[in-house]
C-alpha positions in Angstrom: 14.8 44.0 26.6 16.0 40.7 28.6 12.4 39.5 28.7 12.1 40.5 25.0 15.1 38.1 24.0 13.8 35.4 26.2 10.1 35.5 24.6 11.9 35.4 20.9 14.1 32.4 22.1 11.2 30.7 23.7 9.2 31.3 20.6 11.9 29.4 18.4 12.2 26.6 20.6 8.4 26.2 21.0 8.6 26.2 17.1 11.6 24.1 16.7 10.3 21.3 19.3 6.7 21.3 18.0 8.4 20.7 14.3 10.3 17.8 16.0 7.3 16.1 18.1 5.4 16.2 14.7 7.9 14.8 12.5 8.6 12.1 14.9 4.7 11.4 15.4 4.7 11.2 11.4 7.6 8.5 11.4 6.7 5.0 10.6 5.8 2.8 7.5 3.9 0.3 5.9 4.1 -3.4 7.4 2.9 -6.1 5.7 1.5 -9.4 7.1 0.9 -12.4 4.7 -2.2 -14.1 6.3 -2.5 -16.7 3.8 -1.1 -18.1 0.5 -2.8 -20.5 -1.3 -1.8 -21.9 -5.1 -3.7 -24.7 -7.0 -2.7 -26.7 -10.2 -5.8 -27.8 -12.3 -6.8 -29.6 -15.5 -10.5 -29.9 -16.9 -11.5 -33.4 -16.9 -14.1 -35.5 -19.4 -17.0 -33.4 -18.1 -15.3 -30.0 -18.2 -14.9 -29.7 -14.4 -11.8 -28.1 -13.0 -10.2 -30.6 -10.8 -6.7 -31.1 -9.0 -3.5 -31.5 -11.0 -1.3 -34.6 -10.3 1.8 -33.5 -13.0 3.4 -30.8 -14.6 2.2 -32.3 -18.1 -1.4 -32.7 -16.8 -1.8 -29.1 -15.3 -3.7 -26.4 -17.5 -4.3 -24.0 -14.8 -2.3 -22.3 -12.0 -4.3 -20.0 -9.7 -3.1 -18.3 -6.4 -4.8 -16.4 -3.4 -3.2 -14.0 -1.1 -4.5 -12.8 2.4 -2.6 -9.6 3.6 -3.0 -7.2 6.2 -1.4 -3.7 5.8 -0.8 -1.8 9.0 0.5 1.9 8.7 2.4 2.6 11.6 2.9 6.4 10.5 1.1 9.3 11.6 0.1 10.2 8.1 -1.6 8.3 5.3 0.7 6.2 3.0 -0.5 4.6 -0.6 0.7 1.5 -2.0 0.7 1.5 -5.9 1.6 -0.8 -8.7 0.7 -4.1 -6.7 2.1 -6.9 -8.4 2.9 -10.5 -7.6 6.7 -11.6 -8.9 7.6 -15.0 -9.9 11.4 -15.4 -9.5 13.7 -18.1 -10.3 16.4 -16.8 -7.4 18.4 -14.9 -9.8 15.8 -12.8 -12.0 12.1 -12.2 -12.2 10.2 -14.5 -14.6 6.9 -13.3 -14.4 4.9 -10.2 -13.0 1.2 -10.9 -12.2 -1.4 -7.8 -11.9 -3.8 -9.8 -9.2 -7.3 -9.0 -8.6 -9.3 -7.5 -5.9 -11.5 -10.0 -4.2 -13.5 -7.4 -2.7 -14.3 -6.0 -6.3 -16.4 -9.2 -7.3 -19.5 -9.1 -9.5 -21.4 -12.0 -10.5 -22.2 -11.7 -14.3 -24.6 -15.0 -15.1 -22.7 -17.6 -13.4 -19.2 -16.1 -13.9 -17.6 -14.1 -11.4 -15.6 -11.0 -12.5 -13.0 -9.3 -10.6 -11.2 -5.9 -11.5 -7.3 -5.7 -11.0 -6.3 -4.1 -7.7 -6.3 -0.5 -7.4 -3.7 2.0 -5.7 -4.6 1.6 -1.7 -4.9 4.4 0.8 -3.7 3.4 4.1 -5.0 5.6 6.9 -2.6 6.4 10.0 -2.3 3.8 12.5 -4.7 1.4 11.0 -4.9 -2.1 9.5 -6.5 -2.8 5.9 -6.8 -6.4 5.1 -7.1 -7.0 1.4 -7.4 -10.6 -0.7 -6.1 -10.7 -4.1 -6.4 -13.7 -6.7 -5.4 -14.7 -10.4 -5.3 -17.4 -12.6 -3.2 -18.4 -15.7 -3.5 -21.2 -18.3 -2.3 -23.0 -21.1 1.3 -21.9 -22.6 1.4 -18.9 -20.1 2.5 -21.2 -17.3 5.9 -22.2 -18.4 7.2 -19.5 -15.9 5.9 -21.4 -13.1 7.8 -24.7 -13.4 11.2 -22.2 -13.1 10.0 -20.3 -10.0 12.0 -20.6 -6.6 10.6 -17.5 -5.1 7.4 -15.8 -4.8 7.0 -12.0 -3.7 4.8 -8.8 -3.9 5.8 -5.6 -5.0 4.7 -2.3 -4.9 5.8 1.3 -5.0 5.4 3.2 -1.8 4.3 7.1 -1.0 7.8 8.1 -1.8 7.9 6.5 -5.2 10.5 3.6 -4.1 9.9 0.2 -5.2 9.2 -2.5 -2.2 9.2 -6.3 -2.0 7.9 -8.7 0.4 8.5 -12.5 -0.2 5.5 -14.6 0.4 6.8 -18.2 -0.4 9.9 -19.9 -1.4 9.5 -23.4 -3.4 10.8 -25.0 -5.9 8.1 -25.3 -8.4 10.0 -27.7 -10.5 9.6 -30.6 -7.9 6.0 -29.4 -6.7 4.5 -32.7 -7.5 7.2 -34.8 -6.5 6.6 -33.5 -3.0 2.9 -33.2 -3.0 2.9 -37.2 -3.8 5.5 -38.0 -1.0 3.1 -36.3 1.6 0.2 -38.1 0.0 1.9 -41.6 0.4 
């Protein structure tokens, strides 16, 4: 009888310990590392070529390119949905941009075509590298001159919205800072 009780207790403790160790190995989260961020202001010259802008008034196009390493420290697969770049004035979001995945590039004649970024599945204990970009033009640029912070947002596996700050800069004074650097 005592041996039976010890066996049952051992089985229960083994089950609890196995569950605990499994839960412990699945702990972890997505860690995002911004490897590069480039943004560019351009206008079309007399010939029709895109060249760098020197002022807010001259700017016709704004584009960004983001390189990102995503590490899943968990023992289970994680997902990133609804990936977006948010332009914020320090108090509220001004503009939400759905980035395009550079990996989806297709050439059609002389034009490169990209697809919007899709949900990402990140395997356990791995790093996934992704490159994103987008371009806006014309009247769609009003938000950028009020931007003070740029961030990346996504929805995680549990349905929670996450945000990572990419860059803090007062874009209203962007060209003033650039002219000081060049002089």
